[in-house]
C-alpha positions as CSV (number, residue, x, y, z in Angstrom):
1,X,5.5,-6.4,-42.2
2,X,4.8,-3.4,-40.0
3,X,7.5,-2.2,-38.2
4,X,7.5,-2.6,-34.4
5,X,8.3,0.4,-32.7
6,X,7.9,-0.6,-29.2
7,X,8.4,-3.9,-27.9
8,X,7.9,-4.7,-24.2
9,X,9.2,-8.1,-23.2
10,X,8.4,-9.4,-19.8
11,X,7.9,-6.3,-17.8
12,X,7.8,-6.8,-14.2
13,X,7.9,-3.9,-11.4
14,X,7.6,-4.5,-7.8
15,X,7.4,-1.6,-5.0
16,X,8.9,-2.3,-1.8
17,X,6.6,-0.8,1.1
18,X,9.0,-1.9,3.8
19,X,11.7,-4.7,4.4
20,X,8.9,-7.5,4.3
21,X,6.1,-6.2,2.0
22,X,6.4,-6.2,-1.7
23,X,3.7,-5.2,-4.0
24,X,3.7,-6.8,-7.6
25,X,2.5,-3.7,-9.7
26,X,3.3,-5.2,-13.0
27,X,3.9,-9.0,-13.5
28,X,5.6,-10.2,-16.7
29,X,3.7,-8.0,-19.3
30,X,4.7,-8.1,-23.0
31,X,3.0,-6.6,-26.0
32,X,4.3,-4.7,-29.0
33,X,3.1,-1.3,-30.8
34,X,3.4,-0.9,-34.3
35,X,4.7,2.5,-35.8
36,X,1.4,4.5,-36.4
37,X,-0.8,2.6,-34.3
38,X,-2.9,3.7,-31.3
39,X,-2.6,1.2,-28.6
40,X,-4.8,1.1,-25.6
41,X,-4.1,-0.3,-22.0
42,X,-7.1,-0.5,-19.9
43,X,-8.1,-2.0,-16.5
44,X,-9.5,-0.8,-13.1
45,X,-7.5,1.4,-10.7
46,X,-4.4,-0.6,-9.5
47,X,-4.2,-3.0,-12.4
48,X,-0.6,-1.5,-13.0
49,X,-1.3,0.2,-16.5
50,X,0.1,3.6,-15.2
51,X,3.2,1.7,-13.8
52,X,3.7,0.2,-17.4
53,X,3.5,3.5,-18.9
54,X,6.3,5.0,-16.6
55,X,8.6,2.2,-17.2
56,X,8.3,2.6,-20.6
57,X,9.3,6.4,-20.2
58,X,12.0,5.5,-17.5
59,X,10.2,7.2,-15.0
60,X,10.7,4.1,-13.0
61,X,13.3,1.2,-13.6
62,X,11.8,-2.1,-14.1
63,X,12.5,-5.0,-11.9
64,X,13.1,-7.2,-14.8
65,X,12.2,-7.6,-18.3
66,X,13.1,-5.5,-21.6
67,X,11.6,-2.5,-23.0
68,X,13.0,-1.9,-26.8
69,X,12.1,1.2,-28.4
70,X,13.5,1.5,-31.8
71,X,15.8,-1.6,-31.1
72,X,17.2,0.1,-27.8
73,X,16.8,-1.5,-24.8
74,X,15.8,1.5,-22.6
75,X,16.3,-0.5,-19.4
76,X,20.0,-1.3,-20.2
77,X,22.0,1.7,-18.6
78,X,24.7,1.6,-21.2
79,X,22.1,1.6,-23.9
80,X,20.1,4.6,-22.5
81,X,23.0,6.6,-22.1
82,X,24.3,6.1,-25.6
83,X,20.8,7.1,-27.2
84,X,19.8,9.6,-24.3
85,X,19.2,12.5,-26.8
86,X,17.1,10.1,-29.3
87,X,15.1,8.7,-26.4
88,X,14.6,12.2,-24.7
89,X,13.1,13.9,-27.7
90,X,11.4,11.4,-29.6
91,X,9.2,9.9,-26.6
92,X,6.9,12.2,-24.8
93,X,4.3,11.6,-22.2
94,X,1.1,13.5,-21.0
95,X,0.4,12.9,-17.4
96,X,-3.4,12.6,-15.7
97,X,-2.7,15.6,-13.5
98,X,-1.9,18.7,-15.9
99,X,-1.8,20.9,-12.4
100,X,1.1,18.9,-11.2
101,X,2.9,18.2,-14.6
102,X,2.9,22.1,-15.5
103,X,5.4,24.6,-13.6
104,X,3.1,27.1,-11.9
105,X,5.7,29.5,-12.3
106,X,6.2,29.5,-16.0
107,X,4.2,31.1,-18.6
108,X,2.3,29.1,-21.3
109,X,4.9,30.1,-23.8
110,X,7.8,29.0,-21.7
111,X,6.4,25.7,-20.6
112,X,5.7,24.7,-24.5
113,X,9.1,26.0,-25.3
114,X,10.9,24.6,-22.5
115,X,11.6,21.2,-24.2
116,X,13.1,22.8,-27.3
117,X,15.2,25.1,-25.2
118,X,16.4,22.1,-22.9
119,X,17.6,20.4,-25.9
120,X,18.8,23.1,-27.9
121,X,16.5,22.4,-31.0
122,X,16.0,25.2,-33.2
123,X,12.5,26.3,-33.7
124,X,10.8,25.5,-37.3
125,X,8.9,28.9,-36.8
126,X,12.2,31.2,-36.1
127,X,11.7,31.7,-32.3
128,X,10.6,29.6,-29.4
129,X,7.7,32.1,-28.7
130,X,6.7,31.6,-32.3
131,X,6.7,27.9,-32.0
132,X,4.7,28.2,-28.9
133,X,2.4,30.3,-30.5
134,X,2.0,27.7,-33.5
135,X,1.5,24.6,-31.1
136,X,-1.1,26.5,-28.8
137,X,-3.1,27.3,-32.1
138,X,-2.8,23.6,-33.3
139,X,-4.5,22.4,-29.9
140,X,-7.2,25.1,-30.3
141,X,-6.0,28.0,-28.2
142,X,-5.0,31.4,-29.6
143,X,-2.0,33.5,-28.8
144,X,-3.8,35.5,-26.1
145,X,-2.9,32.6,-23.6
146,X,1.0,32.9,-24.1
147,X,1.6,35.0,-21.2
148,X,-1.1,33.5,-19.0
149,X,0.0,30.9,-15.8
150,X,-1.4,27.3,-15.2
151,X,-3.4,28.8,-12.2
152,X,-5.2,31.1,-14.6
153,X,-6.6,28.3,-17.0
154,X,-9.2,25.7,-16.7
155,X,-8.6,22.1,-16.4
156,X,-9.0,21.5,-20.3
157,X,-7.0,24.4,-21.0
158,X,-4.3,23.2,-19.0
159,X,-4.5,19.7,-20.6
160,X,-4.0,21.3,-24.0
161,X,-0.9,23.1,-22.9
162,X,0.5,19.9,-21.8
163,X,-0.5,18.3,-25.1
164,X,1.1,21.4,-26.9
165,X,4.3,20.9,-24.9
166,X,4.6,17.3,-25.9
167,X,3.9,18.0,-29.6
168,X,6.4,20.7,-29.8
169,X,9.2,18.0,-30.0
170,X,7.2,16.0,-32.9
171,X,7.3,12.9,-30.9
172,X,7.4,9.3,-32.6
173,X,5.9,7.9,-29.5
174,X,3.3,9.7,-27.5
175,X,2.6,8.1,-24.0
176,X,-1.0,9.4,-22.4
177,X,-1.5,8.2,-19.1
178,X,-5.0,8.7,-18.2
179,X,-5.1,12.3,-19.7
180,X,-9.0,12.9,-19.4
181,X,-9.7,11.1,-16.1
182,X,-9.7,14.3,-13.9
183,X,-11.8,16.5,-16.5
184,X,-15.4,17.3,-17.1
185,X,-17.2,14.9,-19.4
186,X,-17.6,17.8,-21.9
187,X,-14.2,18.6,-21.8
188,X,-13.2,15.0,-22.1
189,X,-14.9,14.6,-25.4
190,X,-13.0,17.6,-26.8
191,X,-9.6,16.5,-25.7
192,X,-10.2,13.0,-27.0
193,X,-11.5,14.4,-30.7
194,X,-8.3,16.5,-30.3
195,X,-6.2,13.2,-30.0
196,X,-8.0,11.7,-32.7
197,X,-7.2,14.6,-35.0
198,X,-3.7,15.0,-34.1
199,X,-3.0,11.3,-34.4
200,X,-4.4,11.3,-38.0
201,X,-2.5,14.5,-38.7
202,X,0.9,13.4,-37.2
203,X,0.6,9.7,-37.4
204,X,2.6,9.2,-34.3
205,X,2.7,6.3,-32.5
206,X,0.3,6.4,-29.4
207,X,0.4,4.4,-26.1
208,X,-3.3,5.3,-24.5
209,X,-3.8,4.4,-21.0
210,X,-7.7,4.8,-19.6
211,X,-10.2,2.9,-17.6
212,X,-13.2,4.5,-19.7
213,X,-13.8,1.7,-22.4
214,X,-16.2,3.8,-24.7
215,X,-13.1,6.1,-25.1
216,X,-10.8,3.5,-26.0
217,X,-13.3,2.1,-28.6
218,X,-13.4,5.1,-30.4
219,X,-9.8,6.0,-30.5
220,X,-7.7,2.7,-30.4
221,X,-6.7,0.4,-33.2
222,X,-5.9,-2.4,-30.5
223,X,-6.4,-2.7,-26.7
224,X,-4.6,-5.1,-24.1
225,X,-6.7,-5.6,-20.8
226,X,-4.7,-5.8,-17.5
227,X,-5.9,-7.0,-13.8
228,X,-3.6,-7.2,-10.8
229,X,-0.4,-6.3,-12.8
230,X,-1.2,-9.2,-15.4
231,X,-1.7,-8.4,-19.1
232,X,-4.9,-11.1,-19.7
233,X,-6.1,-10.2,-23.1
234,X,-4.7,-8.2,-26.3
235,X,-7.1,-7.8,-29.6
236,X,-8.0,-5.3,-32.2
237,X,-10.5,-3.1,-30.7
238,X,-13.7,-4.4,-32.6
239,X,-12.6,-8.1,-32.0
240,X,-12.3,-7.5,-28.3
241,X,-15.6,-5.8,-28.2
242,X,-17.4,-8.2,-30.0
243,X,-15.7,-11.3,-28.8
244,X,-14.1,-11.2,-25.1
245,X,-12.2,-14.1,-24.1
246,X,-10.7,-13.9,-20.5
247,X,-13.5,-13.7,-17.6
248,X,-12.0,-10.3,-16.5
249,X,-12.4,-8.8,-20.1
250,X,-16.3,-10.1,-20.2
251,X,-16.9,-8.4,-16.8
252,X,-15.3,-5.2,-17.7
253,X,-17.4,-5.1,-20.8
254,X,-20.4,-6.2,-19.4
255,X,-20.2,-3.3,-16.7
256,X,-20.6,-0.8,-19.6
257,X,-24.1,0.7,-18.8
258,X,-26.7,0.5,-21.8
259,X,-28.4,3.8,-22.6
260,X,-32.1,2.1,-22.4
261,X,-33.1,2.0,-18.8
262,X,-35.2,-1.2,-19.2
263,X,-32.5,-3.0,-20.7
264,X,-30.0,-1.7,-18.2
265,X,-32.0,-2.8,-15.4
266,X,-32.9,-6.2,-17.2
267,X,-29.5,-7.5,-17.8
268,X,-27.0,-9.5,-15.6
269,X,-23.4,-8.3,-15.5
270,X,-20.9,-10.9,-15.9
271,X,-19.3,-11.9,-12.5
272,X,-15.6,-12.2,-12.1
273,X,-14.1,-13.6,-8.9
274,X,-10.7,-12.1,-8.3
275,X,-9.8,-14.9,-5.8
276,X,-10.3,-17.1,-8.6
277,X,-8.0,-15.4,-10.7
278,X,-5.1,-17.5,-12.2
279,X,-1.9,-15.5,-12.4
280,X,0.0,-18.3,-14.2
281,X,0.1,-18.7,-17.5
282,X,1.0,-17.2,-20.7
283,X,-0.7,-15.2,-23.8
284,X,-1.7,-17.6,-26.6
285,X,-3.3,-16.8,-29.8
286,X,-6.7,-17.6,-29.8
287,X,-7.6,-16.2,-33.0
288,X,-5.7,-14.1,-35.4
289,X,-4.3,-11.2,-33.4
290,X,-6.1,-12.2,-30.7
291,X,-4.1,-13.2,-27.6
292,X,-5.5,-14.4,-24.3
293,X,-4.0,-15.3,-20.9
294,X,-4.3,-19.2,-20.6
295,X,-3.0,-21.6,-18.2
296,X,-1.5,-25.1,-19.3
297,X,-2.9,-24.4,-23.1
298,X,-6.6,-24.5,-21.5
299,X,-9.1,-21.6,-21.3
300,X,-9.0,-19.4,-18.2
């Protein structure tokens, strides 16, 4: 049986806007990620997928539910404190906006080496600078960038630095929260190919947050689909694209453009009415490994 590295159970997170208004950003989300697996979480903007990522990484404290990482409930303050060093070194996150996630006053070398310095980790390559040089080369940048600052780099280069910083800790779990959304299309392809190469090389477990379905299809082993804070379908990637079951998944996939202009004009996208979306229900197995949100045992 494959080892479960991350187990999310009934995760709920609400944002309080004022004394009366509360937004349910995530509502009872459950999924598991096996060690070495690339799990994609997709949905439109505002679906709650980034909130899930931040809860997994303890950026947000969930309203309710459990998040088990290597058997440790990271939502439990006592368990978190007891395992703080392990949790902070074996989990890493890459944010969408590399400009705000990198310290503009630090050089590239210092940015990459900072996690090792904070956790007093002895560099495998001798010095922190040598380690930064190695990690930078690993993501396709040479040593000439070591003394540059983020403002001197392009968006793609900054994102590579962010990836190098995360990889310097040799994480077991890497969370990428829409890491290519703000990049040009040509740079997006480079970063995605880099992710695929690094995952094959390192074998780390990967939670990949995205809204670009073509990227998810290329990179991920399994996919979860979110809408309005609910996880409505989970399946192996090929199975999801070939046989979507939930109405929202069907609508999402039908919106993917077809390269042939004639076929694109002739097709009718699947219609999903948010007003008729049934929030109640639970994920049930409709086929081996293929889960879909159903209410009362019936199809959505």
